[in-house]
Every structure is written in structure tokens, then in C-alpha cells.
N, C-alpha and C positions, 0 to 999 in steps of 0.2 A: 770720262769727265775728271778735272783737274781738282786735287785735295786742297781745300781752301781752307784745312783747318790751321790754329795756332797750337794746338798741343793734341799729341795722341798718345796713347797709352796702351800696351798691352801686357796682358799679365806675366808672370816669370816664366819663363822657358819658351814663350813664342816670339818670334820677330814682328816689331812692332810693323816694319814695312810688307810683312807679307800676311799679317793675321785679318783675316775676315772683319766685316763690320760686328758680327755677332759675338765675338771672339774677345772683341778691344775692350777694355776696363772704362776706357773715357776717350773722349776726343772734345774739342770745343766747338766742333760744327753742330753737335746735338743738344738739346736742354736735357737736364737732370730732373728727377722728381724730388726736389729741395722740401725736407719736412719743415713746415711752419709751426708744428706743435705735434706732440704726442703724451701720451698720458692713459690712465684709467679713471674709471669713473663706475659708482655703483649704484645702478637704477633699484632704488631701496620698494619701491611699488610699481612695477609693470601697468598698471590699469592707469597710470597718471602723466601726462606731458610732462616732460624734462628737459632742460638745455645740459647736453653733456659738455659742451666747450664751447667758447665764444673765441673769435679770429676779429681782427682789422684790416683784413684783405681788402674791402672795398669790392669783393667780386667772391662769386662763388667757386671754393677750390676743390680739386679732386680730393678726395678722401677714402679711406678704407677703416672699416671696424670688426673686429673680431670680438664674438660671444663666447662666455664662459659656458652657456647651456649649448651642449652638442648636440648629437642626431637623440629626435625625442625629448630633448630636454636634459641628457645625460650631463652631468656638473663636471665628470672626469674629463670631457673631452671640451674644446676649443674648434671654435667656424667661425668660418667669414660669414660676417651679416650681411646679407643682401635686402633687396626689397624694404618698403616698409617693414617695421617702424622707424627706421632710422634714415634722416633725410639731411641735408646741409641746404644752408643758404649763404646770400651775401654776408650774413652777422654771425653764423652759429651752425653748431650739428648737435641736433635732436631727435630725442627718444618720442616717437607719439602712442602714448598707453591707450589709446582708444582705438587704435587699428585692428581688425578683427577681434575686438574683445579680449585683450591679452588677459591671460590667467594671472592672478595675486601672486606675488611672490618678488623675488629680489635677483637681479641678476647682473651680472660684471662685464664691462665693455671696456674692451682693449683699442683706441682709437689712433689714425695717425690722420693729419692733416697736413696736405701737400701744397706748396707754392707753384700752384699751376691751375690758370683761370679755365674753367670748361667751356668758354666762348671762344676758345682758341683752335686757329687751323694753322698744322703743320706739317710740311713735308721735307725729310732728314734726305739728305744727299746721300750717294750709295757709292762707296768707295773700292770695296773686292767684295766679292760674292763667294770666293773659293776658300773653305776653311785652309789656315795653315797646319803643317804639321809642327808638333813639338819639338823643340830643338834642344839639344843638350845644356849648355851654358846656361845657368841661371844666377850667374853670379852678377845679379845687377836689381833695380828695383825703384820705387816710388813709394811715399807715406805723405800724405796731407792729412794732418790731424785736424779735429774738433777744436774750437776756441777752450783753452785750459787744460787739453789732454798733453800726454807726454808722448812724442813719437816713439819712444823705446815700447812703449806699452803691448801686451799681448794678445789684447782685446780688440779684436776687428771694429767692434762698435764705437771704438774710440776714434776711428778715422775717415775722413770724407772719402777719399781715393786709397787704396792699398794694393798693390802688385797680388796682393796673395787671393781676393777676394774681387769677383767680376761686379758690376753696376748694372743694373737694367737699363739699356739705349733704346731712346723714344724713336722709332721708324717713323711715326705720322699721328696726327691727333685731327679729328674730324666734328668739327661743330654744325647742327644744321637745326633749321625750327620748322615745324609745319604745323598749318593752322586747325588739321581735323585729322581723324586716323579711322580705323587702322590705316597704317602704310608700311612697306618693305623698303628696305634700305641694300645697295650692294656698294660694297665700298672697297675699291683697287687699292692694295696695301705697298705693291711695286717689288716684294719678295718671291724668290722662288719657293717657299716652303709654307708650312702653316705655323704663323707666328701667334705668340701669346696675345692677349687682348683683354682689355675690359670695357664696359658700355656703363651709361648711364643713362636717365631721362628726368626731365623736370616738366610736370604738369598740374591742375590744380586737382587736388585729391578732397573728397568730399567722404567722410566716416566719421561714423561712433557719434555724428550729430557736432561735429566740427568741419570747417572747409580751412585747408589747409593749402596756401598758396607760395610759390617760388621756391620749394624745396625740391631738390634732385635726390634720386636715389640710385645707389648701385643694383644694377640688375642681374640675377644669378640663372644659373642653368636651369633651375626648378621652378621657374615662373612659370604660373599656369598657363598665362596668354602670352607673353612675349617670348621671341626664342632666338638666340644666335649661333652663328658656329665660324669657323675659319676653313677656307682651303689654301692651295698653295698659290692663288690667285685674288681673290677677294676675302672680305669679312662680308656674312651674308646675314641680316636681320631682320623678323618679321614680326608681324601683328603689332608693330610698335603704336602706342596712344599720341593723341595729338600731343604738341609741346616741343619742350626741346631735345635733341639726342646729342650725346657727347662719346667718343670712341677714342679710346687710347691705344696704339696698337705698339708694342715692342718690336726689336731686333731679333729678341732671342726664340728660337723654334721650338714645338715641344719635344723634341728628340734633339738634346745637345750633341755636338761631339767632343767626344775626350780627346 
């Protein structure tokens, strides 16, 4: 397949002509997860509904939220918050306090809202599946800073692209709507290894005396009903409820090559 990219960047120490897709830092042939908004929010009363953040994107964006309450409510841990009580819509990111009768108390949330529409379908080109060997010459690199940041900064958070740090590359995004459930979904990913992926669902939820429509949730491995896993050919999802499904598959494997 011809390489129809405009810019392709490899990490320091790797030849950009021989680096595999999963080793690249950036290529203009694939979209990046651009951050629309990030921050923290304290839910002072977990039993009540509250908007965590608003956005003006006009679509429901992909999101991730971390909670200061770890396993069994341990405040010394931070964990990825999956499923309710967190949901995203075309206008906001929200905490639903009446889901499963949340216990009283406060919780700190750390959120990312990405500029990526969860009704988008995308399939990446495949350039090179074979990993490159690290080369000796490291006397080169590229830096692209965020607005207002200095290129001489040593803080990698100040950069959009930096040769010392890899970025997550998107292999595929998949959107589908089903009017009834449960159903199973098998999604070929086009890679020859088990890739890192995330998946979301949108449905109409009724709980705590309220009806909540048009909110998407990130599904976790511990979900009591829905489940999903990756193999070297497909993403396999089961017992999906009716509504919309969104899956984002990255080029990154679970076992990275050093």
C-alpha cells in the first residue's frame, strides 16, 4: 500500500523509514486524540446529580475520567472510572448521584474530554507491521510545543509532539446503533496482535427515580453484564444493551517491543 502521509515522525533512535506503525510517534495519515478540555472537579455530594464540565463541540466527545476513590473507596488510590455514575452528552460531562444509591460523601474527579466524535468510523492505513531495530545514531529529533510553551522545556507535558515520547496512534474507530439488545459484536481490527482498545455505549437509563437519555458511558472489564476482549484478529464484545456502540482501537499492542 502506498504511503500517502504528509509527515511521519519516529522516536529518537529509530529509522523513520523502517519503524513499524506501532513504533511511530506521529503520522498525518492518522488522527490523534486532541484534548478539548481537562481538569479536576470535586463532587461534594455523591448522592446528587452534578455537571462536571461543559463543552461546545456539538457532538458527544470521547472522554476519560479518573476517580480519587480507588479499590473499596480507598482515597489513597486513583482509578479509571468506568460505567455510571459518569456519562457524557453533546453538551456536558455529568455525575449521576442517584445511580445505585451512591453513598454520601465527596469524591475528586480528574477528567479528559477529547475532540473526537463517538459516532465516527475510521480505518487507518497500514504502512509497516514489522518492528524496526533501534539504531545507534540519536542526533536528531522533533519538538512541537503547546501554545505559550517554550521549546527548551524539559517537561514533556508542554509538547504536542516530542521525539522522546510516543503518542497513542489510532488504528480504527467503530460506531453502530442497535434498536434492541442484548447483542454481540465482533470487530476485525486488521492487526496481527492484541491491541489496546476502549469502548463506550449510549442508552436510556432509568434509575433512582430519574430517566437519563443521550448519555454515553465508558465500559469497564468489571461490568456485571457487558464484557469485551481483544485477540490477534478481532475485538469481541458481548451482551451489549440496545443503543449506540463506539469502539476505539489503538495501534499499540499490550506487549510493547523495547
